[in-house]
Backbone as a ProteinNet text record, in pm:
[ID]
protein_1_A
[PRIMARY]
MALIVSFVSQKGGVGKSTLARALAVLLTQSGYKVRIADLDPQQETSMLWAQQRQLAKIEPAIDVRGYRQAADAIADSEDVDILLLDGPARATKDTQLIAAKSHVVVQPSSGSKDDLNPAAALFKILERNQIPNSRLVVALSRTSADSEEREGRAYFEAQGYRVLAGDIRTRRSYNAAMNEGGSILETVYDSLNDRSNVLLDDLVGVIANQIEQAEAAQETKS
[TERTIARY]
3487.9	3460	3323.7	3310.3	3173.3	3080.1	2947.9	2864.4	2832.9	2835.7	2824.4	2688.1	2636.3	2494.1	2537.3	2508.6	2543.1	2422.5	2428.2	2307.6	2375.7	2322.2	2373.5	2255.8	2302.2	2201	2273.5	2194.3	2247.2	2244.5	2166.8	2158.4	2134.9	2151.1	2133.9	1986.9	1958.9	1837	1719.7	1767.3	1663.6	1640.7	1733.3	1706.5	1811.7	1932.5	2052.4	2079.6	2109.5	2156.6	2045.5	1923.4	1804.5	1783.7	1805.6	1776.8	1906.4	2022.9	2135.8	2136.1	2094.8	2096.1	1990.5	1870.7	1762	1805.7	1868	1914.4	2012.8	2099.1	2198.9	2151.4	2041.4	1978.1	1908.5	1834.2	1760	1849	1968.9	2056.1	2144.1	2169.4	2248.3	2158	2042.9	1931.4	1913.1	1948.5	1924.1	2062.8	2163.1	2275.9	2403.1	2379.8	2492.8	2583.4	2715.1	2815.2	2814.5	2773.4	2746	2829.4	2873.7	2938.1	2873.1	2844.9	2820.3	2939.5	2982.7	3083.8	3035.3	3054.4	3003.4	3105.1	3073.6	3161.9	3139.8	3079.7	3068.3	3134.1	3263.7	3343.6	3302.6	3229.7	3186.1	3060.4	2970.8	2850.1	2848.2	2928.2	2922.1	2789.2	2691	2559.5	2543.6	2593.8	2583.4	2669.8	2793.5	2889.4	2832.5	2776	2706.7	2601.3	2519.7	2400.3	2461.4	2567.2	2617.6	2662.9	2724.6	2764.2	2652.7	2546.8	2414.9	2357.3	2356	2300.6	2381	2509.5	2591.8	2567.5	2561.7	2518.9	2390.3	2287.6	2154.5	2150.7	2261.5	2268.5	2161.6	2139.8	2030.8	2101	2040	2086.9	2004.3	2056.4	2194.5	2283	2410.8	2516	2542.6	2569.5	2592.8	2733.9	2814.7	2937.2	2932.6	2982.4	2980.5	3119.6	3184.9	3314.4	3329.2	3400.6	3417.2	3534.3	3513.1	3612.2	3603.7	3713	3696.6	3688.8	3721.5	3696.8	3642.3	3560.7	3495.2	3597.8	3708	3815.2	3871.1	3882.4	3937	3841.3	3718.8	3620.2	3604	3605.1	3608.8	3724.4	3844	3957	3956.1	3888.3	3876.1	3761.9	3699	3572.7	3598.8	3714.9	3726.8	3673.5	3644.5	3601.3	3448.9	3376.1	3214.3	3163.4	3029.3	2951.2	2891.4	2836	2781.9	2826	2879.6	2922.8	2807.6	2775	2676.5	2756.9	2761	2823.4	2722.6	2732.1	2650	2715.3	2674.3	2739.5	2725.8	2821.2	2797.6	2668.2	2642.8	2511.1	2522.2	2564.5	2565.9	2646.8	2624.8	2703.3	2848.3	2950.2	3095.8	3157.2	3276.8	3365.4	3365.4	3351.5	3362	3237.4	3126.9	2997	3008.3	3085.6	3098.5	3172.7	3276.8	3339.5	3248.3	3171.2	3089.9	2981.4	2929	2823.7	2901.7	3011.3	3086.5	3120	3147.2	3186.1	3070.1	2946.3	2833.1	2750.6	2695.7	2605.8	2466.7	2427.4	2300.1	2326	2261.2	2273	2136.4	2120.1	1999.9	1991.2	1899.4	1884.6	1739.6	1743.7	1615.8	1575.7	1439.3	1377.5	1245.3	1201.9	1068	996	876.2	789.5	804.8	887.1	904	974.9	944.9	1022.5	1173.4	1174.6	1314.5	1406	1341.7	1416.7	1409.2	1297.8	1269.5	1364.3	1369.3	1454.7	1605.8	1669	1798.9	1837.6	1737.1	1760.5	1766	1677.4	1669	1788.2	1834	1954.6	2077.3	2094.2	2207.6	2200.8	2104.8	2084.4	2117.9	2069.3	2110.9	2270.3	2330.9	2468.2	2537.5	2489.5	2558.8	2544.7	2425.4	2393.7	2490.5	2505.4	2594.5	2741.4	2769.8	2903.3	2913.7	2830	2833.9	2781.4	2709.5	2649.4	2507.3	2501.2	2375.9	2250	2147.9	2005.8	1969.1	1999.2	1952	2001.1	2109.2	2159.9	2098.9	2032.4	1973.6	1835.2	1815.8	1672.5	1651.7	1531.5	1476.5	1398.3	1425.5	1352.9	1275.4	1137.2	1063.6	1066	1117	1143.4	1100.7	1066.2	1032.7	893.3	805.6	691.3	584.9	484.8	376.1	238.8	214.4	90.8	83.6	-27.1	-46.2	-20.3	-76.1	-69.3	76.4	160.5	298.1	380.1	347.4	400.8	367	243.6	200.2	265	267.9	330.8	473.8	549.2	694.2	722.8	642.1	652.8	644.1	520.8	506.1	610.9	665.5	776.6	902.8	944.1	1046.5	1031.4	922.1	898.2	878.8	829.1	807.5	946.9	1044	1179.4	1270.4	1204.8	1266.1	1339.6	1304.8	1387.3	1296	1357.8	1283.6	1264.6	1142.7	1097.1	1067.4	1124.6	1097.8	963.3	896.8	772	763.5	633.8	615.6	697	688.4	769	774.6	877.5	894.3	831.4	728.3	661.3	738.7	716.5	763.3	684.2	750.3	678.4	768	725.7	796.7	867.2	777.1	827	952.3	969.8	1084.2	1210.4	1188	1306.8	1329.4	1220.7	1242.8	1326.2	1294.4	1359.8	1524.3	1538.9	1681.9	1755.3	1697.2	1754.6	1818.4	1754.8	1791.4	1886.7	1921	2004.4	1931.8	1796.9	1724.4	1712.7	1633.3	1617.7	1462.8	1425.2	1288	1208.9	1281.7	1222.5	1201.7	1252	1252.8	1189.8	1064.5	989	901.6	824.9	745.5	617.6	594.7	464.8	486.6	416.4	424.8	391.3	277.9	226.5	343.8	420.7	530	636.6	664.9	776.2	739.8	612.8	563.2	574.5	548	540.2	696.6	788.3	928.6	957.6	912.9	946.4	918.8	809.8	758.2	876.2	919.8	1030.1	1157.6	1204	1335.5	1327.3	1214.1	1203.2	1221.1	1159.2	1183.8	1332.5	1390.8	1545	1614.6	1580.5	1658.7	1638.7	1514.3	1499.6	1594.1	1601.2	1695.5	1838.1	1885.8	2029	2030.4	1932.8	1940.1	1956.5	1893.3	1904.6	2050	2116.3	2258.1	2347.3	2311.5	2405.8	2396.2	2278.6	2252.6	2339.1	2324.2	2403.7	2562.4	2602	2734.8	2784.4	2702.9	2745.1	2743.2	2646.4	2641.6	2755.8	2816.3	2928.2	3043.5	3054.1	3171.3	3185.1	3066.7	3049.1	3102.9	3070.2	3114.9	3251.4	3314.5	3456.5	3534	3480.5	3549.3	3511.5
10925.5	11055.2	11090.6	11182.8	11208.2	11283.8	11249.8	11314.1	11448.2	11558	11690.2	11758.9	11807.5	11883.9	12021	12126.5	12263.6	12338.6	12432.9	12535.4	12666.2	12739.9	12867.7	12973.2	13091.6	13208.8	13345	13435.7	13558.5	13652.6	13596.2	13684.4	13574.8	13639.2	13565.5	13559.2	13478.3	13460.7	13384.6	13304.1	13239.5	13090	13036.2	12903.9	12808.6	12842.1	12751.9	12648.5	12706.2	12619.3	12541.4	12597.7	12521.1	12402	12410.1	12290	12193.5	12253.1	12166	12077	12129.8	12059.1	11962.4	11983.8	11888.8	11774.3	11815.5	11707.7	11612.8	11669.5	11603.2	11495.7	11540.1	11449.6	11345.4	11372.1	11258.1	11165.9	11217.4	11131.9	11029.3	11105.4	11028.8	10909.3	10950.9	10846.9	10733.4	10756	10662.1	10577.4	10611.1	10525.1	10585	10696.1	10762.4	10832.1	10832	10913.1	11053.1	11148.6	11290.6	11382.4	11491.6	11601.3	11742.1	11832	11960.4	12044.5	12116	12209.6	12352.3	12406.4	12548.8	12646	12705.9	12806.7	12944.1	12980.7	13113.7	13134.7	13163	13179.1	13291.1	13395.5	13490.7	13466	13382.7	13356.8	13223.2	13125.4	12993.8	12933.2	12961.2	12911.4	12779.2	12690.4	12540	12485.8	12554.9	12507.2	12526.2	12656.4	12676.2	12586.5	12548.9	12457.4	12331.7	12276.1	12144.2	12139.1	12242.6	12259.1	12248.1	12315.5	12319.7	12182.6	12113.2	11974.1	11870.9	11892.1	11805.3	11823.6	11949.9	11981	11917.2	11926.2	11870.3	11724	11655.7	11510	11452.6	11532.5	11481.7	11391.9	11283	11182.6	11189.4	11162.8	11126.8	11255.5	11217.3	11343.6	11370.9	11485.5	11546.4	11597.9	11555.4	11593.7	11738.2	11837.7	11971.4	12038.3	12079.1	12136.7	12273.6	12369.2	12499.3	12501.5	12563.8	12587	12726.7	12781.9	12911.4	12915.8	12803	12787.6	12645.3	12632.1	12513.3	12409.6	12452.9	12351.3	12274	12340.2	12272.4	12167.2	12208.5	12118.6	11988.2	12019.1	11910.9	11816.3	11871.9	11800.7	11713.3	11760.9	11685.4	11587	11556.9	11486.6	11332.2	11278	11142	11045.2	11081.1	10983.6	10984.9	11060.4	11067.3	11027.9	10998.1	10952.7	11070.7	11171.1	11293.5	11401.7	11503.6	11634.3	11747.4	11824.3	11929	12054.6	12134.1	12261.9	12370.8	12426.9	12541.7	12659.6	12708.1	12850.8	12968.8	13065.2	13181.8	13265.9	13358.5	13434.8	13541.5	13500.8	13583.5	13505.6	13552.6	13486.3	13545.3	13468.1	13505.6	13445.7	13483.2	13420.1	13277.6	13218.4	13077.3	12999.1	13079.8	13017.7	12945.5	12995.3	12926	12787.7	12786.1	12667.3	12567.9	12623.7	12537.8	12461.7	12545.3	12495.1	12398.2	12426.8	12333.3	12206.2	12194.7	12063	11985.4	12051.6	11990	11906.2	11806.2	11719.9	11773.5	11839.7	11919.8	12034.1	12151.6	12278.4	12324.8	12348.5	12389.5	12537.2	12607.7	12757.2	12772.1	12807.7	12838.4	12967.2	12992.1	13122.6	13128.5	13248	13276.9	13310.5	13348.1	13397.5	13540.1	13616.4	13760.9	13793.1	13888.1	13936	13970.8	14013.4	14036.6	13923.3	13814	13678.6	13614.5	13618.8	13566.8	13606.4	13738.6	13801.4	13759.8	13782.8	13749.4	13600.7	13511.1	13367.5	13337.4	13387.6	13354	13410.7	13531.1	13588.4	13498.6	13458.4	13360.5	13230.5	13166	13049	13080.1	13195.6	13231	13250	13312.2	13330	13198.2	13104.8	12974	12894.6	12907.3	12842.6	12899.7	13041.7	13101	13040	13000.3	12945.8	12804.9	12741.7	12599.6	12509.3	12551.9	12464.7	12413.8	12282	12222.5	12260.6	12298.9	12331.6	12207.9	12089	11964.8	11951.4	12032.2	12030.4	12124.2	12225	12328.9	12291	12322	12307.8	12418.4	12449.1	12552	12487.9	12537.8	12498.9	12619.8	12621.6	12721.9	12724.7	12832.6	12841.1	12971.1	12987.1	13102.6	13158.1	13065.5	13113.2	13122.6	13206.6	13241.3	13198.1	13156.8	13108.6	13021.4	12945.7	12873.5	12957.6	13079.5	13162.8	13198.4	13224.6	13257.6	13141.5	13018.1	12905.8	12879.2	12904.5	12876.9	12979.9	13102.3	13208	13193.8	13147.6	13128.3	13015.2	12911.5	12795.4	12828.3	12900.1	12940.4	13023.4	13113.9	13212.4	13135.8	13032	12959.6	12859.5	12791.8	12693.5	12760.8	12878.5	12940.6	12982.9	12993.4	13019.5	12890.9	12770.4	12650.2	12577	12611.5	12554	12468.1	12350.3	12258.2	12315.9	12294.2	12341.8	12217.7	12192.9	12084.5	12096.9	11958.4	11959	12025.5	12075.6	12135.9	12268.1	12314.6	12428.4	12426.8	12513.5	12526.4	12665.9	12656.4	12781.4	12831	12969.2	13048.7	12996.1	12928.9	12892	12905.5	12942.9	12962.9	12830.7	12720.9	12586.8	12540.4	12572.7	12538.2	12612.4	12736.5	12812.9	12759	12721.9	12663.7	12540.1	12456.6	12324.8	12359.1	12449.8	12465.5	12533.5	12624	12684.6	12589.8	12475.6	12368.3	12260.8	12288.7	12187	12096.3	12102	12006.1	12067.2	12004	12053.8	12070.3	12107	12130.2	12003.2	11889.9	11746.6	11705.9	11781.3	11745.2	11825	11882.5	11982.5	11887.1	11948.3	11879.4	11846.8	11898.4	11882.4	11789.1	11676.5	11579.2	11656.7	11739.9	11791.1	11893	11956.3	12034.8	11946.8	11834.9	11753.5	11695.8	11641.7	11586.3	11690.8	11813.3	11919.2	11928.6	11933.1	11957.6	11823.4	11706.9	11582.8	11565.5	11644.4	11644.7	11711.1	11811	11881	11807.6	11755.5	11687.3	11550.4	11493.4	11360.2	11377	11489.2	11516.8	11537.3	11608.1	11649.6	11518	11425.5	11298.5	11219.5	11227.5	11166.5	11221.9	11343.9	11409.4	11362.7	11355.3	11311.3	11156.2	11072.4	10930.4	10910.1	10995.3	10985.6	11017.3	11113.9	11152.3	11028.3	10972.2	10860.1	10754.9	10710.7	10614.9	10648.2	10771	10804.2	10794.5	10831.8	10830.7	10682	10589.5	10453.5	10400.6	10429.7	10390.2	10427.3	10557.7	10599.8	10531.6	10495.2	10416.8	10284.5	10211.7	10088.6	10082.7	10188	10194.5	10215.5	10296.3	10308	10170.3	10100.5	9968.8	9862.7
-13795.3	-13794.9	-13748	-13647.1	-13589.8	-13693.6	-13691.2	-13761.5	-13697.1	-13774.4	-13713.9	-13744.7	-13629.8	-13645.6	-13578.7	-13668.6	-13603.5	-13589.7	-13495.7	-13476.9	-13480.5	-13595.8	-13627	-13639.2	-13626.5	-13655.5	-13678.9	-13731.3	-13743	-13611.5	-13509.1	-13388.5	-13271.6	-13149.4	-13036.5	-12988.6	-12890	-12831.7	-12916.5	-13013.4	-13093.5	-13062.5	-12970.9	-12933.8	-12979	-13018.6	-13063.1	-12941.4	-12835.3	-12722.1	-12660.5	-12664.1	-12614.8	-12697.8	-12833	-12914.5	-12902.4	-12903.3	-12888.8	-12760.2	-12663.6	-12523.1	-12525.3	-12576.6	-12596	-12683.3	-12798.4	-12893.9	-12827.8	-12748.1	-12685	-12581.1	-12525	-12417.4	-12487.4	-12595.4	-12671	-12734.7	-12792.3	-12859.4	-12759.2	-12640.5	-12536.5	-12486.5	-12468.6	-12415.1	-12511	-12655.2	-12759.8	-12768.8	-12693.1	-12695.5	-12764	-12833.8	-12896.1	-12805.8	-12833.2	-12763.1	-12821.8	-12746.7	-12802.5	-12719.5	-12799.8	-12726.2	-12787.7	-12705.9	-12744.8	-12745.3	-12838.4	-12854.8	-12833.1	-12720.6	-12701.4	-12771.2	-12868.4	-12949.2	-12919	-12801.3	-12761.2	-12621.3	-12633.5	-12503.1	-12413	-12478.7	-12392.5	-12306.4	-12362.3	-12293.4	-12220.1	-12284.1	-12234.2	-12190.5	-12270.8	-12232.8	-12197.7	-12301.5	-12280.5	-12160.4	-12151.8	-12058	-11919.6	-11890	-11758.7	-11741.5	-11842.8	-11827.5	-11781.8	-11848	-11816.9	-11674.5	-11621.3	-11480.7	-11388.2	-11421.1	-11341.7	-11339.8	-11464.8	-11472.3	-11375.9	-11384.1	-11295.1	-11160.6	-11113.5	-10967.6	-10930.3	-11020.4	-10994.9	-11014.9	-11061.6	-11082.3	-11165.7	-11275.6	-11369.3	-11471.9	-11493.9	-11593.4	-11720	-11834.1	-11853.3	-11838.2	-11808.9	-11811.9	-11955.5	-11975.9	-12105.5	-12122.2	-12214.5	-12226.6	-12311.4	-12252.1	-12306.5	-12291.1	-12391.3	-12382.6	-12457.4	-12416.6	-12474.2	-12572.5	-12688	-12783.1	-12850.4	-12885.1	-12939.8	-13093	-13157.3	-13296.1	-13333.6	-13431.8	-13474.1	-13517.2	-13577.1	-13624.5	-13515.4	-13389.5	-13282	-13227.4	-13222.1	-13174.2	-13270.7	-13401	-13497.1	-13483.1	-13457.3	-13451.2	-13323.3	-13233.2	-13098.9	-13078.9	-13197.3	-13183.5	-13233.3	-13237.7	-13281.4	-13191.2	-13059.7	-12970.4	-12947.7	-13039.2	-13020.4	-13157.4	-13146.9	-13247.1	-13323.1	-13244.9	-13289.4	-13222	-13304.7	-13249.3	-13283	-13176.5	-13186.2	-13172.7	-13277.5	-13264.4	-13221.7	-13103.3	-13056	-13097	-13196.9	-13261.4	-13169.7	-13190.6	-13108.7	-13154.4	-13073.9	-13063.6	-13193.3	-13302.5	-13423	-13530.6	-13652.9	-13767.9	-13761.8	-13787.6	-13783.6	-13891.4	-13915	-14021.5	-14016.8	-13886.8	-13860.9	-13901.9	-13919.2	-13954.2	-14082.6	-14187.5	-14310.3	-14297	-14208	-14178.7	-14099.7	-14010.7	-13943.3	-14027.7	-14115.2	-14215.6	-14304.3	-14360.8	-14455.8	-14401.2	-14271.8	-14206.4	-14151.8	-14161.5	-14091	-14178.6	-14138.4	-14209.5	-14209.2	-14089.2	-14082.7	-14012.1	-14083.4	-14017.9	-13990	-13850.4	-13805.3	-13767.5	-13823.8	-13781.1	-13713.7	-13582.5	-13514.4	-13546	-13546.2	-13568.4	-13520.3	-13469.6	-13421.5	-13549.1	-13535	-13645.5	-13670.8	-13591.1	-13609.6	-13720.7	-13796.9	-13912.5	-13864.4	-13732.1	-13695.8	-13690	-13686.4	-13694.4	-13821	-13886.2	-14014.8	-14122.7	-14139.3	-14252.5	-14234	-14116.2	-14097.5	-14122.9	-14077.8	-14089.5	-14227.8	-14314.2	-14458.6	-14522.8	-14473.6	-14541.1	-14509.5	-14397.7	-14359	-14447.5	-14462.3	-14539.3	-14689	-14731.1	-14878	-14894.8	-14786.2	-14799.7	-14794.8	-14711.5	-14697.7	-14848.8	-14906.8	-15028.6	-15138.9	-15137.1	-15232.9	-15212.7	-15100.6	-15072.9	-15070.7	-15154.7	-15185.9	-15076.7	-14968.7	-14880.5	-14937.3	-14957.3	-15026.6	-14945	-15015.6	-14952	-14868	-14909.3	-14846.3	-14693.9	-14678.6	-14529.8	-14440.1	-14496.9	-14423.7	-14362.9	-14247.5	-14196.3	-14085.7	-14074	-13979.3	-13882.3	-13747.1	-13644.8	-13588.3	-13592.9	-13533	-13378.1	-13316.6	-13189.2	-13120.5	-12997.1	-12930.2	-12989.8	-13044.1	-13102	-12985.3	-13024	-12907	-12947.7	-13084.8	-13113	-13235.2	-13260.6	-13391.1	-13503.7	-13501	-13622.7	-13654.2	-13556.4	-13569.2	-13645	-13578.8	-13641	-13791	-13820	-13962.5	-14054.6	-14006	-14085.8	-14099	-14004.9	-14007.7	-14094.2	-14080.8	-14177.7	-14328.4	-14355.9	-14476.8	-14548.3	-14459.3	-14511.6	-14554.5	-14462.1	-14514	-14621.4	-14620.1	-14720.7	-14859.6	-14859.2	-14979.1	-15046.5	-14957	-15006.5	-15031.8	-15024	-15047	-14932.5	-14802.9	-14693.8	-14614	-14568.6	-14495.8	-14347.3	-14304.8	-14175.3	-14089.5	-13974	-13888	-13840.4	-13822.3	-13771	-13641.4	-13601.4	-13469.5	-13449.9	-13335.2	-13285.9	-13138.8	-13083	-12949	-12901.9	-12813	-12775.9	-12661.7	-12642.2	-12527.3	-12403.9	-12309.8	-12185.5	-12067.6	-11957.8	-11833.2	-11798.3	-11809.9	-11759.3	-11831.3	-11961.9	-12029.4	-11960.2	-11939	-11872.2	-11742.3	-11659	-11534.2	-11541.1	-11635.3	-11646	-11679.3	-11770.2	-11809.9	-11698.2	-11632.9	-11516.1	-11414.3	-11412.9	-11305.9	-11384.4	-11516.6	-11580.4	-11650.6	-11672	-11757.2	-11893.9	-11976	-12107.1	-12141.6	-12255.6	-12303.5	-12312.5	-12299.5	-12290	-12153.6	-12049.1	-11905.3	-11807.4	-11853.8	-11764.9	-11690.7	-11600.9	-11504.7	-11587.1	-11701.1	-11781.1	-11898.4	-11897.4	-12004.8	-12151.1	-12140.5	-12265.4	-12324.6	-12246.3	-12297.7	-12354	-12271.4	-12320.8	-12452.8	-12459.4	-12585.6	-12705.2	-12676.3	-12779.3	-12841.2	-12748	-12783.7	-12864.8	-12823.9	-12886.3	-13035.6	-13075.1	-13199.6	-13297.6	-13259.6	-13333	-13321.1	-13201.1	-13193.3	-13262.5	-13269	-13331.7	-13481	-13543.7	-13685.2	-13707.1	-13622.2	-13638.6	-13636.9	-13548.5	-13529.5	-13666.9	-13723.9	-13856.5	-13952.4	-13965.3	-14058.3	-14030.2	-13900.7	-13867.4	-13907.9	-13874.2	-13907.2	-14074.4	-14148.5	-14283	-14331	-14263.5	-14288	-14259.6	-14143.6	-14097.3	-14192.5	-14246	-14338.4	-14473.8	-14514.4	-14632	-14614.5	-14484.8	-14451.5	-14461.4	-14408.6	-14399.1	-14537.3	-14624.1	-14753.7	-14833.6	-14814.9	-14884.8	-14832.8	-14709.1	-14658.2	-14713.2	-14718.6	-14791.5	-14933.9	-14997.8	-15145.2	-15163.3	-15066.7	-15067.9	-15038.9	-14953	-14907.8	-14998.9
[MASK]
++++++++++++++++++++++++++++++++++++++++++++++++++++++++++++++++++++++++++++++++++++++++++++++++++++++++++++++++++++++++++++++++++++++++++++++++++++++++++++++++++++++++++++++++++++++++++++++++++++++++++++++++++++++++++++++

């Protein structure tokens, strides 16, 4: 069974696809067989990105497939190590299923109250529906300054949510890389790639911990 990492939010434009694509690149480079399931058939953000990446012949190639429902993507994941669910640009009825089936649930948010409040509200809904707090993590994204990162981090930590190290700033070079099929780890600037790596490495650590727990549980059963 694939380990499932999902990217969800109450609204679009907060960085779900940005993070899912970068994580897929990092994990694939580390030797895992990874698939991104694009669950937004209207926008197909990750699907279109994968097509551009293929045209640009950027390695490693990333397996991205489109699905209308999370259940279909999960049922089709027996051949991969890690399945990344790139959720739609809003919370839907499927969001609860996505979270329930995920080992890690990532919610990107900027430091703006327009993003902070809906993000916290969604996590609270998931918790009320029996999603363990330990699976929920925040990724600060589309931030503009150190002060915005600090304020966003303090906001979520005060409510008991884990916030990944670092943040993803709003930078033209990130957009330029993604427009060409690259990721925020593959810009022309090492300093920007290193900045992205801080957050992505912390997320990989969270995933690695979940893999260890899953393996320990499997050994106990056997």
